[in-house]
C-alpha positions in Angstrom: 0.0 0.0 0.0 1.2 3.6 -0.6 2.9 5.2 2.4 3.4 8.8 3.4 5.7 9.9 0.5 3.5 8.4 -2.2 0.4 10.0 -0.7 2.2 13.3 -0.3 3.2 13.3 -3.9 -0.5 12.9 -4.9 -1.6 15.6 -2.4 0.9 18.1 -3.9 -0.4 17.3 -7.4 -4.0 17.8 -6.2 -3.0 21.1 -4.6 -1.5 22.3 -7.8 -4.2 21.1 -10.3 -7.4 20.8 -8.4 -7.5 23.3 -5.5 -9.4 26.4 -6.5 -11.5 24.6 -9.1 -15.3 24.1 -9.0 -16.8 20.7 -9.5 -19.5 20.8 -12.3 -20.3 17.1 -12.6 -19.6 13.9 -10.7 -19.9 10.3 -11.7 -19.3 7.3 -9.4 -19.6 3.9 -10.9 -19.5 0.6 -9.0 -20.7 0.0 -5.5 -17.2 -0.9 -4.2 -15.9 2.6 -4.8 -18.7 4.0 -2.6 -19.0 1.1 -0.2 -18.0 3.2 2.8 -20.7 5.9 2.0 -24.0 5.1 3.7 -26.0 6.6 0.7 -23.8 4.9 -1.9 -22.7 6.6 -5.2 -25.8 8.9 -5.3 -24.9 10.5 -2.0 -21.3 11.2 -3.1 -22.5 12.8 -6.3 -25.0 14.9 -4.5 -22.6 16.1 -1.9 -19.7 17.0 -4.3 -21.5 18.5 -7.3 -21.3 22.3 -7.3 -18.6 22.5 -4.6 -15.3 24.4 -4.9 -12.1 22.5 -3.8 -10.2 24.7 -1.4 -7.8 22.3 0.2 -5.8 19.1 -0.3 -4.7 17.7 3.0 -2.9 14.7 4.5 -2.0 13.0 7.7 0.1 10.0 7.5 -1.3 7.8 4.7 -4.7 9.5 4.8 -5.7 12.0 2.0 -8.7 14.3 1.8 -10.1 17.4 -0.1 -11.9 20.2 1.6 -14.5 22.5 0.0 -15.9 26.1 -0.2 -13.3 27.5 2.3 -15.0 25.7 5.2 -12.3 23.9 7.2 -14.2 23.8 10.4 -15.5 20.8 12.4 -18.5 19.3 10.8 -17.7 20.6 7.3 -17.7 18.1 4.4 -14.5 16.6 3.1 -13.8 13.9 0.5 -11.7 11.2 2.1 -9.7 9.3 -0.6 -8.9 5.7 0.2 -6.1 4.8 -2.2 -6.0 1.1 -1.1 -3.5 -1.0 -2.9 -3.9 0.5 -6.4 -5.9 3.7 -6.2 -4.8 6.6 -8.4 -6.0 10.2 -8.5 -5.3 11.4 -12.0 -5.9 14.8 -13.5 -6.7 14.7 -17.3 -8.5 16.8 -19.8 -12.3 16.3 -19.7 -12.3 14.9 -23.3 -9.5 12.4 -22.6 -10.7 8.8 -23.5 -11.9 6.7 -20.5 -9.3 4.3 -19.1 -9.8 0.8 -17.6 -10.6 0.6 -13.9 -11.9 4.2 -13.7 -14.6 4.1 -11.0 -15.2 7.8 -10.3 -14.6 11.2 -11.8 -15.3 14.8 -11.1 -15.4 17.3 -14.0 -13.8 20.6 -13.1 -14.6 24.1 -14.3 -11.3 24.6 -16.1 -12.0 21.8 -18.6 -10.1 19.1 -16.7 -11.4 16.3 -14.7 -10.2 14.4 -11.6 -10.4 10.6 -12.1 -10.2 7.9 -9.5 -8.7 4.7 -11.1 -8.4 1.6 -9.0 -7.5 -1.7 -10.5 -7.9 -3.9 -7.4 -10.9 -1.9 -6.0 -9.7 -1.8 -2.4 -9.9 2.0 -2.4 -12.7 4.4 -2.8 -14.2 7.8 -2.1 -16.2 8.8 1.0 -17.7 12.2 1.9 -17.5 12.6 5.7 -17.4 15.5 8.2 -14.2 17.0 9.6 -13.6 16.3 13.3 -10.9 17.0 15.9 -8.2 14.3 16.1 -8.4 12.1 19.1 -4.8 12.8 20.1 -5.8 16.1 21.5 -3.7 18.2 19.0 -6.8 20.0 17.8 -6.0 19.1 14.2 -9.1 18.5 12.1 -9.3 15.2 10.3 -12.0 13.2 8.5 -14.2 11.9 11.3 -13.5 8.3 10.3 -9.7 8.9 10.5 -9.8 10.8 13.8 -7.9 8.0 15.5 -4.8 8.4 13.3 -1.7 9.7 15.1 0.5 12.6 13.9 3.1 11.9 11.3 6.8 12.9 11.5 6.3 15.7 9.0 3.7 17.6 10.9 4.9 20.9 12.5 3.4 19.8 15.9 4.9 16.3 15.8 6.6 15.6 19.2 9.3 13.0 18.4 10.4 12.7 22.0 6.9 12.1 23.4 6.3 9.6 20.6 9.5 7.8 21.5 8.5 7.6 25.1 5.1 6.3 24.2 6.8 3.6 22.0 9.1 2.5 24.8 6.1 2.0 27.1 4.8 -0.7 24.8 6.1 -4.2 25.4 6.2 -5.3 21.8 8.4 -5.3 18.7 9.7 -1.9 17.5 8.6 -2.6 13.9 5.0 -3.5 15.0 4.8 -0.1 16.7 6.2 1.8 13.7 3.4 0.2 11.6 0.7 1.1 14.2 -1.0 4.2 12.7 -2.4 5.1 16.2 1.2 5.5 17.5 2.9 7.3 14.6 1.3 7.6 11.1 2.6 7.4 7.6 5.2 4.6 8.1 4.5 1.4 6.3 6.5 -1.8 5.6 8.9 -0.3 3.2 10.0 2.7 5.2 10.0 0.8 8.5 12.5 -1.6 7.1 14.6 1.2 5.7 14.6 3.3 8.9 15.5 0.3 11.0 18.4 -0.6 8.7 19.7 3.0 8.9 19.4 2.8 12.7 21.1 -0.6 12.9 18.2 -2.1 14.9 16.4 -5.3 14.1 12.6 -4.9 13.8 11.8 -7.7 16.3 13.7 -6.0 19.1 11.3 -5.1 22.0 10.6 -1.4 22.1 10.9 -1.3 25.9 14.4 -2.9 25.7 15.7 0.0 23.6 17.0 3.2 24.9 15.0 6.4 24.5 17.8 7.7 22.3 17.7 4.7 20.0 13.9 4.9 19.6 14.1 8.6 18.9 16.8 7.8 16.3 14.6 5.3 14.5 11.9 8.0 14.2 14.4 10.5 12.9 15.6 8.0 10.3 12.0 7.2 9.4 11.5 10.9 8.6 14.8 11.1 6.8 14.2 8.1 4.5 10.7 9.3 3.7 12.0 12.7 2.9 14.5 11.1 0.5 11.7 9.1 -1.0 9.6 12.2 -1.4 12.4 13.9 -3.3 12.4 10.9 -5.7 8.6 11.0 -6.2 8.0 8.0 -3.9 8.5 4.3 -4.4 6.9 2.6 -7.4 7.4 -1.1 -8.0 4.9 -1.1 -10.8 2.6 1.2 -12.7 0.1 1.3 -9.9 1.7 4.0 -7.7 1.8 7.2 -9.8 1.3 11.0 -9.3 -1.7 12.9 -10.7 0.0 13.1 -14.1 0.5 9.3 -14.2 4.3 9.4 -13.6 5.9 6.8 -11.3 8.4 7.6 -8.5 11.9 6.1 -8.6 13.0 5.7 -4.9 12.9 1.9 -5.4 16.3 2.3 -7.0 17.7 3.7 -3.7 16.2 1.2 -1.3 18.9 -0.5 0.9 17.1 -3.6 2.2 13.4 -3.7 1.3 12.9 -6.1 -1.6 16.7 -6.8 -1.7 16.7 -10.3 -0.2 19.8 -12.2 -1.1 21.6 -9.1 -2.4 24.7 -7.7 -0.5 24.1 -5.1 2.2 25.4 -1.8 0.8 27.1 -1.1 4.2 28.8 -4.4 5.0 28.3 -6.8 2.1 26.3 -9.4 4.0 23.3 -10.9 2.1 20.1 -9.2 3.0 17.6 -11.5 4.7 13.8 -11.6 4.4 11.6 -13.1 7.1 7.8 -13.2 7.7 6.4 -10.6 10.0 2.8 -9.6 10.6 1.7 -11.3 7.3 4.3 -9.5 5.3 8.0 -9.5 4.7 10.7 -7.9 6.8 14.1 -7.2 5.2 17.2 -6.7 7.2 21.0 -7.2 7.3 21.8 -9.9 9.9 25.2 -8.3 10.7 24.2 -4.6 10.8 20.9 -5.5 12.5 21.6 -8.4 14.9 18.4 -10.3 15.7 17.4 -10.1 19.3 18.5 -12.8 21.8 15.9 -14.9 23.4 16.8 -13.5 26.8 15.5 -10.0 25.6 18.6 -8.3 27.0 18.4 -4.5 27.1 19.9 -2.8 24.0 20.3 0.7 22.8 20.7 -0.2 19.1 23.9 -1.3 17.3 26.5 1.3 16.6 26.8 1.3 12.8 29.5 3.0 10.8 28.0 5.9 8.9 24.9 6.0 11.1 26.2 7.6 14.3 24.2 10.7 13.7 20.4 10.5 13.3 19.2 11.5 9.9 22.6 11.1 8.2 22.2 10.0 4.6 23.2 6.5 3.6 24.4 7.7 0.2 
């Protein structure tokens, strides 16, 4: 599924091409695209038609549009679920239809916003804005109010998040993937951040030092920033920006998807193991797996990684 950098690439495209535009016509085809909307496709059409898009916002992996300058609690927003293959594409209104297009909004400048979803796990939902449950006062789509702040938010408190992580007696990677703890980090960037930190994903969070956990969060932000500069990570044609272009950060990944290849730091073959119904990738030398005794560890000191956020390249 797309992670923070991929969603942010889409958000920026929407901000450039859709914000400020009026919606003159809406079509939603297929019940799955509107399955989260109580009133189905008809309700989405009725609540979007005639609106002016005035914001494109994101928290973590969650993306939404706001309308008519009303960014207050209770105002409508369009929550976009990208799922595994959802795309938000901006084309001319007379462009030929494409396969797997399940929704579109015709804009007042002659363009249209299309939602294309090959695997149909995504969709559109019009929901009210509500305050985030974390007490930050940030307004989120009501159905996403449980989502924690992400490392790119101005108000993100890395130290408080690191302390919260250390209070949980479970694997550090499991907590990185928990969107109620810190949002935006998925399997790809969790593996990359842990590799940069020299910490194995199965280490218990409470057995790591506060400095080590804060370092993992810093590396997560750093690797996602690098990915954002490259347009995100695209392993196939499914993850694209609003113009249909793929990102190329997959060329810079150090461990994710590199099983059997030499670690770029020490030359040892990268290992893949099953974790939470997905694959974890790590270097068994740079990221020593935890001992059964669960001894306290602050993270392995890794050449070229002594300073949080230092680039691997």
